N, C-alpha and C positions, 0 to 999 in steps of 0.2 A: 337483698343486700345491695347497698350502693356500690357502684363501680369505683375501683381505685382511680386516683388521678391519672396514673400512667395509662390505664385502659381507656380513659376518656380521651386523652391526647392521641392515642393510637387510633381510636375510632374516628376522631376528627381528621387525622391525616389520611386515613383510608377513604373517608367520605369525600375529602377534597380531591384525592386522586381519581375517584370514580366520577366525580363531577367534571373534572378536566377531560377524562376519556370520553364522556358522553357529550361534550360540547360540540355544537355544530361547526364552529370555526376553530380549526386547529391552532395550536400555539406555535409560535416561532421557536425552533429548537435552540438549545443553549443554556437552559436552566441548570444551575450547578448541583441542585439536590432535589429530593422528593418532597421536602417540606417547604413551608413559606415562613421565612424568619421574621421575627418581630424586632422592633428597634431595641427593646429592653433585653438584657441578658436573661435567658430562660432560667427559672428557679425551681420548677416542679419536676422531680425525677420521673423519667419514663423510659421505656424500652427503646433500643436503637430504631431509627426510622427505616422503613422498608427501602429497597433499591428503587431507582427510577423505573418506569414501565419498560423502557427499552434495554435495561441492563440484565445480564444473565451471569451465570457462574458455572464452573465445571460441574457436571452431573455428579451427584453424591455416589461414590463408589468406594469400596474398601481398597486397601493397598494391593490386594490380590484380585481386583477387578469385579467383585461381586456387587450387584445392585443393592441399594438400601432404600428404606422408606423415609430416609432423612431428607427434608427439603434442603436445597443448596444453601439457603440463607442460614441454616443452622451451623454452617462452617464459618459464619461471620461472628462478630462480637455479640455477647449475650448479656442480658441483665440491665438494671437501671443504674448501677453504681460502679464507680472506678475501682478496679482491683489490680493486684500484681499479676504477673504471668502465671502464678500458681493459684489464683482465685481469692487472695486475701483482700478484703475490702480496705480501701485507703481513705483517710480523711483529708489529706493535703498532698498536692503534687507540685506546689509552687515554691516551697521552702525546703532546703536541705536541713538535716538534723545537725545542729551546731552546739557547741559548748557555750551557751549564752547567745543573745542576739548578735553580738559582734565577735563571737569566738570562732575557732576553726571548725571545719566540717568533720564530723566523727566517722571513722571507718565503719562503724556498726550500722550506718544508714543503708540498709538492704535495698530499700526502694530507690534511693539515688543511684546506687551501684548497678542495680538491674536496669534502670531506665537509661542511664548513660552508656552502659556497656552494650545494650541492645542497639542504641543509636549508633555507636561507634562501628557496629558490624552490619548496618542496614544494607550496605552496598555489596554487590557481588561483582566479580570481574565482568566488564561488558564484553560482548562478542567482539572477536577480532575483526570480523566483517559482518555486515548487516546489523550493526549496533543500534542504528536509529530505525525504530520500527513501531508499528502499532498493529492491533489485532481485533478480531471480531468472531463471534460464534455464529453458527448457521446450520443449515441442513442441506444435504445432498440427496437428490432423488434420481434413481436410475431409470433410464428409458427402456431397458431390456435389450437395446440394440447392440450392446457390447458383449452379450452372452455368447455370440457366435465365435468370438475370438478369445474371450477370457472367462474363466470360471470364477473370477472374483465376485463374491456374493453381493457387494455393494452396487454392482452394475445391473442387478436383476430388476425387472420391470416393477416400478412402484416402490422399490425398496428405499426406505428413508434412513439415512445415516447421519449422525451428528458429526459436525466438523468444527475445527478452529483454524482460522486463517491468520497468518502474520504477514503483513506487507512491510517492506523495509528499503533502505538505501544501503549500498555496499560500502562506500569508502568512509563516510563521516562517522564521527563519534556520536554517542547518545545525545549530546547537546547540540548537534549540528542542525541545520535547517532541512525542512522537508523538500524544498523545491529546487535543490541543486541539480546540475546536470550529472546524472549518474544512472547506473543500472539499478532497477528495483527488484527486490525479492518478492516472490508470490508463493509462499509455503503453506501447504494445506495438510492438516492432520485429520485423517478419516478415522473415527472411532468405530470400526466395523465389528461385526459379530465374530470375525475370524482373527481379530487382533488389530493393532494400529497399522495403518498404511500412511506413510508420509510421502507426499508428492512435493518435492522441494525444487521449485522452479524460479524463473526470472521473467521479467517483462521483455526480454530479448531472447530469441530462440537459439542464438549461438554464443560461444564463449570466447574469451581472449586467447586461450591456450588450448592445445590439443592433448597435453599430458599433465596430470595432476602434480607431477614433480616440480612444475614451474609455478604452481599456485603461490607459494611464498614470494616468488620473484615479482609477479605482476602486482600483488597486493602491496609489497614493499615499495614498488615503483609508484603506485597510485596514492599511497598514504602520504601525509605531510612529510616534508623533508626532516630527517632525524636531528639535524643540528638546530633548526629554528622552530620545528613543529608547526610549520605553515607550508602551503595553504591548506585549510581545513575543508574537507568534503569537496574537493575539486580535482579535476584531471588537467587543469590549465597550468601546468608547470613542467619544468625540464625533465624530471626523472620519469614521469609517465610517458612523455613523448619520446624520450631516449629509448625506453624499453620497447614501445610498440613499433617504432621505426626500425629497430634492430630485429625484432621478432615479428616478421611480416604476417605470420599466421593470425596476429591480433587485428589486422586491418578490417576484417569483416565486422567484428564486434564494435570496433571503434567507429565505423561508418554508421551503424545503428545508433550508437551513443551520440554522435554528432547530429543525427537527425532529430526530428521532434519527439521521437520515442524516448529520448534521454530526459525530457522534462514533461511528464504526464500532467494533464489537467487535474486528474483525480485518480485515486485507486479504483474508483467505480468505472473509469473509462480507460482501463489499462488491460492489455492482453497478458496472459501468462503462458509460459512454455516450460515443459519438462526438460528442455535442452537436449537431453540424451535420447538415444534409441533404447527402448526396453524390449524384452522378449515376453510375449503373452502366450498363455496356453489355455485351451478350452477343456470342457469336460471329457472330450474324446482324446485328449492328449496331443491335439494338433497345435502347432506353434506358428506364430507370425511375429514380425518385428513391428514396433509401433512408436510413435511420438505423441506426447500428450499436449493438448492445447486448451487454454481457457479463453473463451470468447465473451466479452462483456456485452450485456444487453443494450447498453447505451452507446455502443460503438467505441472506437479508439480515438481519443482527442488529447490534445496537448496544450500546454501553456505557450505563449510567446516568450522569447528570451527576456524581453524587458519585464514582462509580468513575473517571471521566475526570480529575477533579480530584486524587484520591488518587494515581492512576498517574503524573501529571505530576511528582510528587515521589518516589514509591516506585520507579517504573521508567519513566523518560521514554523508554526505548527499547522500550516494550512491543510495539508493532506489528511492528517489525523482528525482535525476538526471537521473537515468535509465529510469524512467517513462516519464519524459519530453523529453529526447533525443530520445526515441523510437517514440513518437508521432511526434516530429519534423522531424524525418527521414522517416516518413510514415509507420513505422512498428506498426500500431495501435493495442494496446492490445485488445484481443477479448476473451469473455467468453460466455459460454452457460448456461442459467438458466434452471435448472432441478428440478423436484419434485419427492420425494418419497411419494407414495400415500398409505394410510391405511384405512380400513373400520372405520367408525365413530361408534364404538360399545360402549355400556355402560361402559365397563371396561377401555376403552381408552388404550388398549394394543395391541401389535402385536407380534406374535411368542414368547409370554411370556415376552416381553420387555415392560416396562411401558413407554408409550409415553409422559407422563407428567414429567418424570425425566430428567432434562437437563444434567445429568452426563452420560447418556446412548446414544448410537447410535443404528441404525438398519442397520446391514451390507447390502451392496448393492447387495450381492448375494441373500438375502431374499426379498428385495424390490428394484428393479432396479431404478436408477435415470432416469426419463422420460423427455427428453428435451422439453421445452415449448417456448424458445425464445433465441435470441442472443443479446449480449451487445458489442458494439464497442466504445472504448474511442478514440476520434479523435481531441480533443481540450484541450489545457492547459489553466489554468486560466490567465486572463490578470492582475489581482491583487490578490495576495495571501490572504491578510487580508480580502478584501471585499467578497471574494468567499470562499476559503477553511477555513479560520479561523472563519468566521461568519456563516458557514453552520450549521444549527440546525436540528439534526435528532431526531424524536419523535417516540418511539415505537408504540404509539397509533394512528399514522397516517395510517389508513387503508382505503381501497376503497371497494365498494360493491363487495362481493364475497370472501373477506378475513377477517377473524376475529380471535380473541384471543382464547386460551384455558385456563384451570385452572392451567397450569404450574406455581408453586409458584414463580419461578424466573422471569418469564415473567410478572406475575401480579405485582410484585414490580417494574419492569423496566417501566411498563406503567405509574406509578406515577413519578418515579425518573427522567426520561429524561425531561419531561415537567418542573418539579420543578427546575431542574438545569438551564435551559435556562432563567428562570425568573430572576435569579441573574446574570448569566454570560452575558446576552445580555441586561441587564438593563431595564427589564419591559416586559409586556405582548405582545408588538407589534412586536416581533422579526419575525413573519411570513411575515412582510412587507419589511424586508431587501431583496434586489433584488434576492440574491441567494436562498432565502426561499419562494419567491412568487409563489403561485399556478398558473397553466395555466388553471384555471377554474374560473368562476364567483364567487365572494365572497359577501355574504349579511348576515353578522353574528350577527348583533345587538350589537356587542362589540364596546365600545366607549372609547375615550380619553386615558389616560395613557401616560407614557414616550414614546417619539419618535413616536407619532402618525403621519403618513404620509398621510393617507387618509383624504379627506375633505368630510365628510358625509353630505348628505342632509336629509331632512325630520325632523320631530319633535317627532316621536313616535318609538324609538328603543325598543319596547316591543311588546308582543303578548298576547291576541288579541288587535288590535287597529283599530280605524276607521279614525283617523286623517291623516294617511298615506295610506288610502284606503285599509288597511289590509296587506300591504306589510311589511315584506316578508311572503310568504305563505309556509306552510309545503309541502314537496314533498311526493309522494306516490310511489307505485310500477311502475306505468306508467312513472314516471320521474326518475326511477332508483335510488331511495333514498337508503342510507345505511340501512341495516337491521341487528340489533344485533340478531344473530341466537338464537332462543328461546330454549336453552338447559335446560333440566330439572335439577334443583339443588336438589340433594338427601337430605332428611331430616337427619340432623346429629347434634351432640353436638358441641358447640363452644369450640374448643380445639387447643392447640399448639402442633401439632404432625404431623409426616409424615406417609404415608402409609407404610406397611411392605415391599412392593416391593422396596422402596428406600434404604433398608438396605444392599443390595448387592453392596459392594464397590470394589470388586476385579476381578470378572469374566470377565468383559469387558476390564479391564486393561491387563489381561492375553491374551485376544483375540487379542488386539493390538500388544503386544509383540510377540506372536507366528505368527502374520501376516507379520512381518518384515523379510527381507532377512538378512543373516548373516552380510553383510556390514552395514545395518541400525541398527542391534542389537549392533554391535560394537560401533557405534556412540552413541547410547543410554547409553551404559555402560560408555563410556568416559564422557558423559555429567553429569550423576549422580555422578561419581567419582569426577569430577571437582567441581561441585556445593557443594557437601557435604564436600569436603576438605576445602572449604572456610568458613565453619561453625566453630565456636570456641568451642561450647559446645559438649562434647562427648555424652551426653545423647540424644541430638537431632539426631546425626548420628545413634546411636543405635536404636532409635525409628523408624527412616525412614528405616533402614535395616530390621526391623521386617515387615514393609509393603511390602518391596521388596521380602522378603521370602514368603509372602502370595501370591505374584504374580507369581514368578518363582524362583526355587532354583539356577539355573545357573546365572541368572541376579544378584541375591543377592550375591552369592559367588564371582562373578567377581568384583562387586562394593566393597564388604567387603575387598577383597584382596588389592584393591587400597587405601582403607582407613586404612589398617593395623589393622582391627578389625575382630573378629570371626563372621562367618555367623550364624545367629540364625535359629532355626527350625521354620517352619510355624506353626501358631496356628490352622490351619485347612488345609486339603489337597487342593492343587491348583485345581481350577475348570477345568472340562473337557469341552473344547470349541473347536469349529471348526474355524480355521483361515479364515480370509477374505482377499484374494489377492488384492482386490480393495484398501486396506489401504496402500499398498506399493507404493512408488514413482518409483521404478525401474522396468525394464523388458519391457519397451515400447520404441517406436521410435516417436519422436516429430519433428515438423517443427523447423527450425533454424532461423526463422524470428527475426530480431533485435539483433542477437548475435553480439558481438564486437570481431573483429579479430585484434590482434596486429601484425604488420609487422616490424620486425627488419631490418633496411637497413644500408648499408655501403656506405657512400658518395664516397669513393674511389674505390668501387667495381663495378660490372656490375649491372646497374640499368635499363637495357633495358626492362625487363619484368614487372616493377613496375606498369606502367599505365594500362596494360592489366589485371593484377591480381587484382588491386584495383577496376577496373570496374566490373570484374567478381564477386567480393564480393558484390558490390552494387547490381548487377543484381540478386544475390541470396537472396536479401532482408536482407543482413547483413551490418554491418558498419565497414569499415577498418580504422585503425588508424596507421599512419606511426610513427615509433620510431627510432630516429637517435641520433648521438652524440651531435647534436646542432639543434637549431630551424632554421626557414627559409624554404628553398626549397632544395629538393634532387631529382635529376632526373627530374626536372621541376614540381614536385608535392609538396604540402605544408606538412610540418612536424607537427603532432599534439602532440607528446610527445617526450621528450628527455630521455636519459639514467638517467639523474638526477631526472626527474619528474615521470617517469613511474614506475608502480608497477604491479605485476602479477595479483592482485585482480581486476584490471580494465577490464581484458580480459577473454573471454570464450575460446580462443585458441590462439596459437602463431605460426606465420610463420616466418622462418628465411631466409631472402633473401640475407644475406651476413654474414661475420664473421669480424665485425669491431674490429680493434686493440684498446687498451686502449686510450681513448680520453684525451686531455690535463687536463680535470677536474677530471679524474679518480684517485683522491687522497683521501685516508681515512680522511685526515684532512679537506677536502672540502666537501666530500660526503661520509658519513659513509658506504653506500652501496658498495663503491669501495673497501672496505676491506673484501668483502665477499668471495673472491677466491684468490688462490695463483698464478694461471697461468698468464703469460703476453702475451699469444697468442691472447686472446679475451678480450675485455673490461669486467672486473669482474662483472659489473652491468648487462650485458647481461646474463652472466652465472647465476647470482642470479635470474633474471627474469625467465629463463628457469627452474632452479632448483625448484623454488616455484611453477611454473605452473605444473611441473611434480608431485610434492608432493600433489598438489591439484587435481590430477587425470584429468587434462585437456589435450586435444589433442595438439600435437606439430608437425609441419611439416617443412621440409627444402629442399632446392634444391641448386645446385651449391655449392658455397663457404659456404653456410649456414650449410652444413653437418659437417663442421669443428667444429661448436659450439656443435652439438650433441655429437661428439667424445670427445671434451674437457669436456663436462658435464657427460660423462659416461653413457648415457641413450640410445645409439643407439640400436635398436632392441627390446626395451621394448614395452609392449602393448600401443597402442595409439600414438606411435612415428613413423612418416613416413618420408622417404627421397626418393625423385624421381628426375628424370633428369630435369624436367621442372616445372615451376611454376603452370601451369594449372593442370598437373597430381598430383602435391602435394595437391592442393586445393581440387580436386575431392576425393582423398583418405582421406583428413582431414574431409570432410563433412560427411562421413560415421559415424564418431565418434561423431560429434556434435548432431546427432539425438537422442543419448542416454544421452547427456549433459555431462556425466563424463565417464572416462575409469576406472571403479572400478575393472576390472579384473587385473589391475596393482597391486592391493593390496588385495590379497585373505584374507578374514576375518578368523581368527582362534579364536573360542570361545570354551573353554574346557567344 
């Protein structure tokens, strides 16, 4: 029997996908779909195309957590033909049912009403905070080293656990830019055999406030002003600095935010922290206190402030694009989960640091981070809304061996996160949404409500019962039931008050400042100066300067000079603290996996080395993008960017394979970037690309005619700029600088 046309098309698509997978030269990431479109509109019916190779979906589970044999793709659309939501095949979706060609639309048009009604209700309320985010699927593998302190099954040696991670910014709306200066969320959902464990963290280990009752206040202060709804996704305004200068407990988090940590280069180069102290218990019932850390394999790297500003306009989706492209290219983001362990003493302190104060850290030099497992993100979402947007993280989703402490911020979040989902996801059954479904059996006696997907049997959803034979039965120690650790609650008066140890608002801020290198300190000074200059009220600037004076006199004086204000004297002598080198991002060498290398090519020059250097970059685990005067092909290779579309912020390093003369479109009236330079020897947009990359401390290499561009730019011989006789030698020299991410020695910091 001859194959159906649809089957033939599917076979062709699958064969093409297999051919791509088997190709010796990897494809540059960014293809929008799994098929190859034709110029003509398709006319032969066929089944939906398969997902792209790097895409995944929530594992097929029933609403009550049972595994199924159903492939995840079966939860996607099915069949060759357009249907209604109820499966009715439709012959036309372009014209509403009317009383004649020019008549009114008829109320009986069920298809129109269903289509437009569903469209009207496509959006759900965005998150109050962390609205702007993106996600990826992955797998966590335990090392077994955590079993000594926690009986959580996912920490067992070699145990693999499916995860979903959502990265986000805090202040901006869903439509804001990725690269704003802000705190980032790093929320991980572990689908363990014992139930869902949600580790809901940030890229900063401390928080603005010590008590959750102030959470609405800090968010209201950081959000756009309610009268004008501006500024969006920024803390550079009066209400934010009014709050943090009055609530000096916020100074520590603010210092981290003003550092380079506030503008990460990538989610792949961003640390994550559980923020709070948790209580762990092992199989013997012994307890310890602990803090969770995520350490990225590629190290911790940031954008420069100018890059962040440019990207907000050039590519506001930069971080999510970087994450998706890296996974598609096979440069899977990798993180190590580590624990800082502390004795569970009655005082709940360590080295004089109150472990229940979420505005404090414990330096890693005092309590090293002990690795307990590895996370690899290897699949992108198939559908952003179904997965990333509907993912619901609940602070109270613990598993046996992990429990809460009395951190007052954590205690409030235990209530707030659950309460939020009830409204946002329209009822109590949000755990049944596929991305939230546990990978463990569910028998909860919870019934009915909006969007109930389970079809419950039995007649007695209560305990005790005899009508259902007593089911469900309570579990005990033998069944590894969750145990609320029986911590003794000290007899105390009912009071609205913090312990005295919470009153120290400056010593750890000073510790962070003194732990930074001069380069990082310079960036912090610039950030404070920029943000406070955006404030209108002088009183707010002066009040914040007083806090800076209590942190460090040099910091205060430098910022005051930028504001044109006198530097106040501290109200108390700055604390005598020991710096923590672990807090600095600089001074290490990291893998260059997934870095993007821009290669400027001249179609009229020597292109003989292009194929080899492009392959060498792929072989090194990086992504090469060819930049040419025009699209199409150069030297038999596809061009990914043109001089009109490329900008330095897209690339981690630049290679100059030629010195292209000004292209026909290098006209200021057509491309404003063409007016960036006065020389006519090299296309001015190439000079702008090189100049920006140099200013942003990126490595730049050239060979052959490309050296002409270095000379025209006036950067020959400066740190991090290499010129060799061959393409291979240039790439080798360039890679030395990529390990440190930036060439900061190009700009020695001077802090008086």
